N, C-alpha and C positions, 0 to 999 in steps of 0.2 A: 495428682495434675490429670485430665481426662486428655486419652490424645485425640490428637485432630486428623480427618479425614484425610487421607492425601487424594487428592484430586485427580490421579494418575489412576486409582486403585479401580479395580473395573467390575464396574457391578453384575456385568450377565456371570460374574464369578460368584455371589453372592444369591443370584437366581437359581443358577444352575443346580446349587447346594439343596434350596428350596422346591425344589422338583426331582428331588432321589423320592425314590417310591418305598421303600425298603432298607432295612437295618443295610443289610448284603449288599444292596443298589451302593449305599451310602459308604460301606469299606474298601469294596472295589475302587470307586471312585477316586477314594483319597486315596490308596494304594499305589490306582495308576499317576494321579498328579505330585504326590509326595517321594523324596527318597525315605527309604527304612530308618534312614534319622532325624527327619526330618517331622515324620509320623509319630516315632516313638519320645521326639520332645515333647511334640501337642500331646500324646497320651499321659506320658511324666506327668506334665504341667498337670492336667487335667486330674490326674491322679490326687493332686499333691491337695489341691483347689477341693475338693471332699473332704482330704482327712484334716484341714485347716478348717470346712466348716463344722466338722463332727469335733471341734476343740483338739484335737490330736496336738500334742508339741512336735516340735521342730525334731530331736530327734528319734522320738518315735519314726516321724513320717522321711526321716533320711534313710534309716534303715529297712520301713518297708519300699520306699521307692527310689531310693538311692537316687534323687536327691540330691545337686548341690545348699548349698543353706543359701549361697545369694538366689538362686532360681528358688527354694523354699517364700525366701524375702518378696523377690518380687511378682508369684502367684499369690503370698499376702497381700501386698498392697494392692493389685488386683481387684483382688475376691473383697473387698475392704473398700473400692475405689469410689467415684464419683459414679460408673457406667452403673454396674453391679450386674452385668446377663450374665456371665458364667456362673454369680450366686444363685441368680433368678430362675436359670436352668437348671441346675444342680439342686432345689428346691421344687423344682416342679418335677423333678423325674424321683428325687426322694424325699417325699414330706414330712420326714421324720427332724431332718434339717431344718426345717425353715420351726422348730420349734424353741424355743426358749431353752437352754440347759437344765432348769429345775423340771421340764415337763419331759423329758428324753428319757427312759431308757436305759 
């Protein structure tokens, strides 16, 4: 089920992210904006999404990321869900993830 965008969300925040000019500036922006635990959670979910797209099994993902099985399940739903933006971005950055399993090295 797709999430509805809340009218309370601040569009300026997303514009601010799009205005960041380098990876370092982006890292610093998120370090300023997020607590250490929030940033760790976001990074962990991103890593889980990538490993899921690499067709890793839950146990391997759990061992590599220390994510809970509920987090892995939640990210799996996100990656396979209607929006698919995380998957789109991961495949853009890692074109081999977009290949069918039979074509992967």
